[in-house]
Every structure is written in structure tokens, then in C-alpha cells.
C-alpha positions as CSV (number, residue, x, y, z in Angstrom):
1,M,-29.6,-4.4,-14.3
2,E,-26.4,-2.9,-15.4
3,I,-26.5,0.9,-15.6
4,S,-24.5,2.6,-18.3
5,E,-22.4,5.7,-17.7
6,T,-25.0,7.9,-19.5
7,I,-27.9,6.6,-17.4
8,A,-25.8,6.9,-14.2
9,E,-25.1,10.6,-15.1
10,R,-28.9,11.1,-15.7
11,L,-29.6,9.6,-12.3
12,E,-27.1,11.8,-10.5
13,S,-28.5,14.9,-12.2
14,L,-32.1,13.8,-11.3
15,L,-31.2,13.2,-7.6
16,S,-29.5,16.6,-7.3
17,D,-32.5,18.5,-8.7
18,V,-33.6,20.8,-5.9
19,C,-36.7,22.0,-7.7
20,S,-38.1,18.7,-8.9
21,S,-41.0,17.4,-6.8
22,F,-40.7,14.0,-5.2
23,A,-43.5,12.7,-7.4
24,D,-41.9,14.0,-10.6
25,T,-38.6,12.6,-9.6
26,S,-40.2,9.2,-9.1
27,S,-41.7,9.4,-12.6
28,K,-38.4,10.3,-14.2
29,F,-36.6,7.6,-12.2
30,K,-39.1,5.1,-13.7
31,D,-38.1,6.4,-17.2
32,I,-34.4,6.0,-16.4
33,R,-35.0,2.4,-15.2
34,N,-36.9,1.6,-18.3
35,A,-34.0,3.0,-20.4
36,A,-31.6,0.8,-18.5
37,R,-33.7,-2.2,-19.4
38,G,-33.6,-1.5,-23.1
39,G,-36.7,0.6,-23.3
40,S,-38.9,-2.0,-21.8
41,T,-42.1,-0.7,-20.2
42,D,-42.8,-3.9,-18.3
43,A,-42.8,-3.7,-14.5
44,P,-39.4,-4.5,-13.1
45,D,-39.1,-7.9,-11.5
46,V,-38.2,-8.6,-7.9
47,T,-34.5,-8.8,-8.5
48,E,-34.4,-5.5,-10.5
49,N,-36.3,-3.7,-7.7
50,F,-34.0,-5.0,-5.1
51,Q,-30.8,-4.0,-7.0
52,D,-32.1,-0.5,-7.8
53,A,-33.1,0.0,-4.2
54,L,-29.7,-1.1,-3.0
55,L,-28.1,1.3,-5.4
56,L,-30.1,4.1,-3.7
57,K,-29.3,2.9,-0.2
58,Q,-25.6,2.8,-1.1
59,K,-25.8,6.4,-2.2
60,L,-27.3,7.3,1.1
61,D,-24.6,5.5,3.0
62,L,-21.9,7.3,1.0
63,L,-23.5,10.7,1.8
64,E,-23.7,9.8,5.5
65,A,-20.1,8.8,5.5
66,G,-19.2,12.1,3.9
67,A,-21.0,13.9,6.6
68,V,-19.0,12.1,9.3
69,T,-15.6,12.4,7.7
70,G,-16.1,16.0,6.5
71,S,-15.5,15.1,2.9
72,C,-19.1,16.1,1.9
73,E,-20.1,19.7,2.6
74,P,-23.7,20.4,3.4
75,S,-25.6,22.0,0.5
76,L,-29.0,22.2,-1.1
77,P,-28.1,19.7,-3.8
78,I,-26.8,17.3,-1.1
79,L,-30.1,17.7,0.7
80,A,-31.9,17.0,-2.6
81,R,-30.0,13.8,-3.2
82,I,-30.7,12.5,0.3
83,L,-34.4,13.3,0.1
84,H,-34.9,12.0,-3.4
85,C,-33.1,8.7,-2.5
86,E,-35.4,8.2,0.5
87,Y,-38.5,8.9,-1.5
88,L,-37.4,6.7,-4.4
89,L,-36.8,3.8,-1.9
90,Y,-40.4,4.3,-0.9
91,S,-41.7,4.5,-4.5
92,I,-40.0,1.2,-5.5
93,Y,-41.9,-0.6,-2.8
94,A,-45.0,1.6,-2.7
95,E,-47.3,-1.4,-3.3
96,T,-45.6,-3.5,-0.6
97,P,-47.2,-3.4,2.9
98,M,-44.8,-1.6,5.3
99,R,-44.5,-4.8,7.4
100,Y,-42.7,-6.5,4.4
101,N,-40.8,-3.5,3.1
102,P,-37.1,-4.5,3.1
103,F,-36.2,-0.9,4.1
104,L,-38.4,-0.5,7.1
105,S,-35.5,-1.1,9.5
106,H,-33.5,1.6,7.6
107,W,-36.2,4.2,8.1
108,V,-36.7,3.3,11.8
109,E,-33.0,3.7,12.3
110,V,-32.9,7.1,10.5
111,I,-35.4,8.4,13.0
112,Q,-33.7,6.8,16.0
113,R,-30.4,8.4,15.0
114,L,-31.4,11.8,13.7
115,D,-34.7,12.8,15.3
116,R,-33.2,15.5,17.5
117,K,-33.5,19.2,17.0
118,P,-30.1,20.9,17.7
119,E,-30.5,23.6,20.3
120,S,-28.7,26.1,18.1
121,M,-31.2,25.8,15.2
122,E,-33.7,28.6,14.8
123,I,-36.4,27.1,12.5
124,S,-37.9,30.4,11.7
125,K,-34.7,31.6,10.1
126,I,-34.0,28.7,7.9
127,T,-32.9,29.4,4.3
128,S,-31.0,27.5,1.6
129,K,-28.0,29.6,2.5
130,S,-28.0,28.5,6.1
131,M,-27.5,24.8,5.1
132,S,-25.9,22.6,7.7
133,W,-25.9,18.9,8.5
134,P,-28.2,19.3,11.5
135,L,-30.7,21.0,9.2
136,I,-30.3,18.3,6.5
137,H,-31.0,15.7,9.2
138,R,-34.0,17.6,10.4
139,V,-35.6,17.7,6.9
140,R,-34.7,14.1,6.3
141,V,-36.5,13.0,9.4
142,L,-39.6,14.9,8.4
143,L,-39.7,13.1,5.1
144,V,-39.1,9.7,6.6
145,Q,-41.9,10.2,9.1
146,Q,-44.2,10.9,6.3
147,I,-43.0,7.8,4.5
148,L,-43.8,5.6,7.5
149,H,-47.2,7.2,7.7
150,A,-47.9,6.8,4.0
151,D,-51.5,8.2,4.3
152,T,-49.9,11.6,5.1
153,L,-47.2,11.4,2.4
154,M,-49.4,13.0,-0.2
155,R,-49.1,16.3,1.6
156,I,-45.5,16.6,0.5
157,S,-45.2,14.3,-2.5
158,H,-45.7,17.3,-4.8
159,Q,-43.2,19.4,-3.0
160,S,-39.5,19.7,-4.0
161,P,-36.5,19.5,-1.6
162,R,-36.4,23.3,-1.8
163,D,-40.1,23.6,-0.9
164,L,-39.7,21.2,2.0
165,L,-36.8,23.1,3.3
166,E,-38.5,26.5,3.0
167,T,-41.7,25.2,4.7
168,L,-39.9,23.4,7.5
169,S,-40.6,26.4,9.8
170,E,-44.3,25.9,9.2
171,L,-44.3,22.2,9.7
172,E,-44.1,20.8,13.2
173,L,-42.3,17.4,13.4
174,M,-44.7,15.1,15.0
175,H,-43.9,13.3,18.2
176,F,-43.2,10.1,16.4
177,V,-43.8,6.8,18.3
178,L,-41.7,3.9,16.8
179,D,-43.1,1.2,19.0
180,D,-45.4,-0.3,16.4
181,F,-42.7,-0.4,13.8
182,V,-40.1,-1.8,16.2
183,R,-42.7,-4.5,17.1
184,I,-43.0,-5.4,13.4
185,L,-39.3,-5.7,13.1
186,E,-39.2,-7.9,16.1
187,D,-42.1,-10.1,14.8
188,E,-40.1,-10.5,11.5
189,D,-37.0,-11.4,13.5
190,I,-35.1,-8.4,12.1
191,Y,-34.7,-7.0,15.6
192,E,-34.4,-9.1,18.6
193,R,-37.3,-9.0,21.0
194,S,-37.0,-6.6,23.9
195,Q,-37.1,-8.2,27.4
196,S,-38.8,-5.4,29.3
197,P,-41.2,-2.6,28.6
198,E,-38.5,-0.1,29.3
199,A,-36.5,-1.5,26.4
200,Q,-39.2,-0.6,23.9
201,S,-38.8,3.2,24.0
202,T,-40.4,5.4,21.4
203,T,-37.2,6.7,19.8
204,G,-33.5,6.2,20.2
205,S,-33.5,2.6,21.2
206,T,-33.5,-0.4,19.0
207,A,-34.7,-3.8,20.4
208,Q,-31.5,-5.6,21.2
209,S,-30.2,-9.0,21.9
210,S,-30.3,-9.7,25.5
211,Y,-29.8,-12.8,27.5
212,K,-31.0,-11.2,30.8
213,I,-34.3,-11.4,32.6
214,S,-35.8,-9.2,35.3
215,T,-35.5,-10.6,38.8
216,G,-38.9,-9.1,39.7
217,S,-37.4,-7.0,42.5
218,Q,-38.4,-3.4,43.1
219,S,-35.1,-2.3,41.5
220,N,-36.0,-4.2,38.4
221,S,-32.4,-5.5,38.4
222,Q,-31.4,-8.1,35.9
223,I,-29.4,-11.3,36.2
224,D,-27.3,-13.0,33.5
225,I,-28.7,-16.3,32.2
226,P,-25.9,-18.5,30.8
227,I,-26.7,-19.6,27.3
228,D,-25.5,-23.1,26.1
229,N,-25.1,-22.9,22.4
230,T,-23.5,-26.3,22.0
231,K,-25.4,-28.8,19.9
232,E,-26.5,-30.6,23.0
233,G,-27.7,-27.4,24.7
234,I,-29.6,-26.3,21.6
235,L,-31.4,-29.6,21.1
236,R,-32.2,-29.9,24.8
237,R,-33.9,-26.5,24.8
238,I,-35.9,-27.4,21.7
239,K,-36.9,-30.8,23.2
240,E,-38.0,-29.3,26.5
241,S,-40.0,-26.4,24.8
242,S,-43.8,-26.6,24.5
243,H,-43.4,-24.8,21.2
244,P,-40.4,-26.4,19.6
245,V,-40.8,-24.7,16.2
246,E,-40.8,-21.2,17.6
247,T,-38.0,-22.1,20.0
248,A,-35.8,-23.5,17.2
249,D,-36.4,-20.4,15.2
250,K,-35.4,-18.0,18.0
251,I,-32.3,-20.0,19.1
252,I,-30.8,-20.7,15.7
253,A,-31.5,-17.2,14.2
254,R,-29.4,-15.6,17.0
255,L,-26.4,-17.8,16.8
256,P,-23.2,-16.0,15.8
257,V,-21.7,-16.1,12.4
258,D,-18.6,-18.2,13.1
259,L,-17.1,-21.5,12.0
260,N,-18.3,-23.5,15.0
261,T,-21.9,-22.4,14.3
262,L,-21.7,-23.1,10.6
263,E,-20.4,-26.6,11.3
264,L,-23.1,-27.2,13.9
265,L,-25.9,-26.1,11.5
266,T,-24.5,-28.0,8.6
267,G,-24.4,-31.1,10.8
268,L,-28.0,-30.6,11.9
269,L,-29.2,-30.3,8.3
270,Q,-27.2,-33.3,7.0
271,N,-28.4,-35.6,9.8
272,G,-32.0,-34.4,9.7
273,T,-31.8,-33.7,13.4
274,L,-34.3,-30.8,13.4
275,E,-36.8,-32.8,11.4
276,S,-36.6,-35.6,14.0
277,L,-37.8,-33.0,16.5
278,R,-40.7,-32.1,14.1
279,V,-39.1,-28.8,13.2
280,D,-38.8,-27.8,9.5
281,S,-35.2,-26.7,9.1
282,L,-35.9,-24.2,6.3
283,N,-37.3,-21.3,8.5
284,P,-34.6,-21.4,11.2
285,I,-31.8,-21.5,8.6
286,R,-33.3,-18.7,6.5
287,N,-33.8,-16.6,9.7
288,Y,-30.2,-17.3,10.7
289,I,-28.9,-16.0,7.4
290,Q,-31.2,-13.0,7.5
291,H,-30.2,-12.1,11.0
292,G,-26.5,-12.6,10.0
293,L,-27.0,-10.2,7.1
294,R,-28.5,-7.5,9.4
295,H,-25.6,-8.0,11.9
296,I,-23.0,-7.8,9.2
297,E,-24.6,-4.6,7.8
298,K,-24.3,-3.0,11.2
299,M,-20.7,-4.1,11.6
300,G,-19.8,-1.8,8.7
301,Q,-21.8,1.1,10.1
302,R,-20.2,0.9,13.5
303,Q,-16.6,1.5,12.3
304,T,-17.0,5.3,12.2
305,V,-17.3,7.5,15.2
306,I,-19.9,10.3,14.9
307,P,-18.0,13.5,15.8
308,D,-21.1,15.6,16.8
309,T,-23.2,13.4,19.0
310,S,-25.7,16.1,19.6
311,L,-27.1,15.3,16.1
312,Y,-27.8,11.7,17.0
313,E,-29.7,9.7,19.5
314,S,-27.8,7.4,21.8
315,N,-25.6,4.9,19.9
316,D,-26.4,2.2,22.4
317,S,-28.5,0.4,19.9
318,I,-25.5,-0.5,17.8
319,Q,-22.9,-1.0,20.5
320,E,-23.1,-4.8,20.6
321,Q,-20.1,-6.7,21.6
322,G,-17.8,-8.2,18.9
323,E,-15.6,-7.0,16.1
324,V,-16.7,-4.1,14.0
325,G,-15.3,-2.4,10.9
326,R,-14.8,-3.2,7.2
327,E,-12.3,-6.1,7.8
328,A,-14.4,-7.8,10.4
329,Q,-17.4,-7.3,8.0
330,R,-15.4,-8.9,5.2
331,R,-14.6,-12.0,7.3
332,S,-18.2,-12.5,8.4
333,V,-19.4,-12.2,4.8
334,K,-16.9,-14.8,3.7
335,L,-18.1,-17.2,6.3
336,L,-21.8,-16.6,5.5
337,V,-21.0,-17.1,1.8
338,L,-19.2,-20.4,2.6
339,F,-22.2,-21.5,4.5
340,M,-24.7,-20.7,1.8
341,R,-22.5,-22.3,-0.9
342,N,-22.4,-25.5,1.1
343,L,-26.2,-25.5,1.6
344,V,-26.6,-25.3,-2.2
345,R,-23.7,-27.6,-3.2
346,K,-24.8,-30.3,-0.8
347,A,-28.5,-29.9,-1.7
348,L,-29.3,-29.3,1.9
349,I,-31.7,-26.4,1.0
350,P,-33.0,-25.6,-2.5
351,P,-31.4,-22.4,-3.8
352,E,-34.8,-20.9,-4.7
353,E,-35.7,-20.9,-1.0
354,L,-32.8,-18.6,-0.3
355,Y,-33.4,-16.4,-3.4
356,Y,-33.6,-13.0,-1.7
357,E,-30.8,-13.7,0.7
358,I,-28.5,-14.8,-2.2
359,Q,-29.5,-11.7,-4.2
360,E,-28.8,-9.4,-1.3
361,I,-25.3,-10.7,-0.4
362,C,-24.3,-10.9,-4.1
363,V,-25.3,-7.3,-4.7
364,R,-24.4,-5.6,-1.5
365,Y,-21.0,-7.2,-1.1
366,M,-19.9,-7.6,-4.7
367,W,-16.6,-5.9,-3.7
368,I,-15.5,-9.1,-1.9
369,R,-13.9,-11.6,-4.2
370,E,-15.5,-14.6,-2.5
371,V,-18.9,-13.1,-3.1
372,R,-18.1,-12.6,-6.8
373,D,-17.0,-16.3,-6.9
374,F,-20.2,-17.3,-5.2
375,R,-22.3,-15.4,-7.7
376,A,-20.4,-17.1,-10.6
377,F,-21.1,-20.4,-8.9
378,M,-24.8,-19.7,-8.7
379,E,-25.0,-18.5,-12.3
380,G,-23.2,-21.6,-13.4
381,M,-25.9,-23.7,-11.9
382,G,-28.6,-22.0,-13.9
């Protein structure tokens, strides 16, 4: 939905309200959404939910960037905006099981990055006047923990950001184990599956891509396994696998977003190669696009250096090899758009099968001209 300036102002005012409870803010947000839809009281459709959620996520990204660059001073209204955005992301998908919530990875990463109490913070002396970014991160982690354990969320849903801040000294942040949530993300191919028990730590480590295996020695050392991502190498591994469907899914989903890969996948689809191996091509291709979108999202996040690393867990989880930054992100988006456009134009995959992926890339990266052209192309097909 398109949000008018008046409604955008109401939203900013709502998010900055330090005294409004999270439940009340959620109710008022619903009214704002209805107003943006011409006063309709019908439940928003999937596209509207996703667009509104992305708007909130983008606001969080801007606030985090402001914390890093120093352009955003910590304050109680800033805390309110962050907490209300997190709670509203939850409220939009409150009826969706956490396994399928599109923002589960976001909440997991919030805890991984920020779940650390700075040594200088004296919880018993917290007031709104002692606002700092470490304190804001502390309160944010508390809220996100409650969101992930929705059965305990009712304890604070009727509190305001000011209430949550003032009672922080009375609330002990739980020792939060992320293993179950990381495992969900691995099962959904959002994270790449860890290769060893040590890789699945409770906090501060995301399951990462690894082409290494344990040698089984006492030192638990690892050896590199060369990966053949040529067409012949990929098809050989699928043919030799006792589970060709799962193998094709895992191999293709983790291929890089580059011209060679796009040409390879397009050729496999045009020639019906995967089907000849009794593999439905839809799931591997959809997983490849989803995995590419998650990687591209992290490329933009990795361009900034966090000045105070004491506030964050190890950044190892996002230090993958390859280009990072806005320009590299732009190039990868353009390649992925080119691929998706070819899939639709050549009728290799029905566009409705890529509905969510198309919606995400068209909303999240609207600032890229090729994405705007792609959206116009898709709308012209309607």
C-alpha cells in the first residue's frame, strides 16, 4: 500500500510514543493501516503484510545505521521506536507459526549481535536520563527474547517502552538458547547447516556455509573438500546420491549469484535436465533465489564497521568471503533480477510460484533502477 505523508507522520508519532503500551500501539497501527487502505476493515492480504513489515524493518535498519555512524543520538524516543517496530513486526505475523515467520532470522541475529551486558552498565541505576546505546540494545534483546517465546510475551505486552526500561533492573535476561531457532532456519535453508556440534553454539554464532569436514582425529581438525560446481560436477553428485532430490536442493541453493551460475541454471531448466534425474526443478530454484536474497541482504549489512565491539557478539557469522557493501549488493540484485526475469519471460517457472520472492525483491530494492523495471515488467503481465 502507498502511505500518504499524513499517515507516515502518524506512524512516526506512534512509534516514538514512550508511554503507549505495545498492545495499544499495535491496535493504533492497525487503524493507520486501515486508513492507508481507504478505511477498509478487511484483513490485509499477504502482500500488504509483507510490505508493511518491510517498512518497519527498514526503519530498524536506519536506526541501527545511525547508532554506528553517530548520526542518531540515544534517547527514550529512539528506544521507543526500536521497541515498537520489533513488537509490530511480531503483531503482523502473530498468527504465523514461528517456523514460518519471515523475520525469525532477524530476531535470531538481534540476539546474536546484541545479547551482551556491557561491564560498565549498572542495571540498578538505570533511568531515562542515563540513555545509551548499550542500554537500548539491552532492552531490545529483552523484548526480542519475549517475542521468540511468545507464551511469555503477555507479561510485557501491556507495558510501554518507558515501563520496560524502568523495570529492566527487576527483570533478569534469561540465558537464551538459540539452538532450536537456528535449527529451524537450517531446516528452512535460510541458514546453512552446521558441520559440527561446536558450530551450533547458543548465541553469537550463525550456522555458516562450510565445505569442510572433521577428520575424526583427537584435535578435531578439518580438511578442505574441493567442490566442483561445474554442470558436470553438480549432475554427477546428484546422480550418485541416494537422495537426489535433497542433494539437488542443497547443492543448487548454495551456488553463488554470478553470471556463470545463472547461465548454468537456465540451461538446466531449458533442457529439463533435473527432471530427467527425477528432481522437480521448482524447489531448488526457489531455494537458490531465497538463499541469494538472504546473502544479498547481509552484503549490505557488512559494509559498516561497528565501532564499539563490546556491544556485539563476534561478527564471524557475517564475515563470509566475497564482496560486501552497497555497490556489490546492487550488482548482485541486478543479476538476481535478470535471472528471475528470464525465468518468467521464457516460461521456465510460473511467476505465481515465485510470488513471495518477487514481492521481496521489488519492495526491498526499489531504489535500484533494474528492480523498478522488473516490477513494471511483472505488472505489465497482469
